[in-house]
Phi, psi and omega in degrees: 000137181297150178246145174286124180289348180265309186264347180061040176232162179294143174277155179252140179273125182252013180103340178222341183202166174267131184228140174277125182287347181268302184264353178063027171276154184231147172252113187234134178284157178299322180300313180295319179302317180294324183286336178263011173097010180253039181298321180296315179298316181299312182294320180294317180294320181294318179295318181293333183298340180264004180284150177293344183277351184289129178264150179292141180247213181278175179285140179300133179301334185266307187252353177072004174285155180292130176272166178252137179281122184234116174282125183205142174054041177076009178216186179235128175241167177245136185247128173258111183291317178300321181271350183054048184228159176243144180234128180180188181299142185301322184296337179293330188252012177294141180292145177293161179303141180258145176295156183280352187291348181100174185241137178298150183303319180296320179289326177298320177298317179296321180290329178290336182283122172243162186302128179098345178283147187276039172222163176154171177279170186276188181291174191258014175210162188294323181299316180292323176301314181295317180296317180295325182293336178261012172102003180273145176286146180226154172283134176251122187067050189300148177279116180286129178298151178289318180239159182296126181280073185299320181297316178297319181295315181295316180294326177298316178296316179297317179298317180295313182296309181294323181296315179294319179298319181292328181293340180277351181232107184293346182273351184295321183300312180293327184281322189237004174285164179277117180256116185305324181283350179227062186294341184255021175302140181052038179070025182085007184295334182294341174297331180270313184296326180297333179300327185264358182255138180230155187280345181188172183294320179296317177302314181295309184292324177297316178294320179298321181295311180294325178299316180287322181302317183261330190295321184296318180288322179293318177297322179298323181283318188266336191087160187296323185290311178294325177301313179294322178296317177298314182299316179293316181294321179294323177297315179294322177298320177295317178299319182296312182293323177298312182292330184287325190240344178280121184287350183267081188294339182261003181272117182296146176245126182227160176117159182268009189298322181299312178295319180294326177298324176296321177295319179300314182297317179294321182300312184291334177280322184281334182233073188295340181260007176297147179243140177246129180256139176232133184267144172237145177056048176058040173089004177282337177228135181239129172263129181243121182237147168302146184303324182293327177293315177300320181294320179297319177297320178296319179299317179301318179297320181290325176298320177295316178297321179296321177297321176296320180299313183298339176268000177088020180243160173085156181234013172249123187275088172298331179296318178295322178296315180294320178298318177295320181296321178300317178297320178298320178293319177296322178296320177298316180299322182285322188247016185296337182275357180291123181287152175303150184293151175281158179293136183286340182189000000 
């Protein structure tokens, strides 16, 4: 539960925001501010938060990262970039007067939706609509990275290129996949080559989507070097757990899932207010969950897959996914104090 950085007491949830009962300051997300009619204030404060003139403020009540002091609308608020939230006096965030004519049904539904509730409108672009309609998770109200995620972009291209090339040759999996009974083949190089090989087009495209969904924000938070270190360590962690418990020692393991699982685990810890959207009935209904809820459901699925693996069944390595996720959680514990990057220009 969030703490007030001024009064050192727990904040109370009032249905739309977290509020300190002593000093009456509130922590409000940008999404909620826009829905109660403060879109101009939200956008202005968010844009100003990336200015070189912003001074560090107090610790965010939710994620404990340093917020930035932003003068706006005749007062000063504090902006938490990882949480995409504003902290300040309650009167600053009161909704403007509403007309007496009533609210249209569609707008009433939007106003009822608060972060984490399982209803809401869909994502804000056609690509996400298409991905969600075929069952892929998407970010809703995505957090834009401060700087261009070049490392994520380059690796995405490499994964796509190498993956398609490998699919044209059926012998690549056996030759360059990670074989648990032979972990040191080619000097251990298969731990790396297996990352770029996938068992099919669906396997490849699904991994690429999740890699991009989480990778840009994680790279933005860690920087390219730590990002690569996390990705590599999570891949090795996934290979290790797979080799340790899967009884089929001669069955090659391929795919980037272990490394991507590490990014997912770090993502849900670093961005606790991120929302993941899932489509029902081809996008006519959208379920919106906090990223950590979606991650917990995913973990349960991987535990089930892992149990099947230990019995010698199944061809999806839940063990590799769990090994990568453990590394991602450890990376968050180690690097949780790293402040979000400053704006490059």
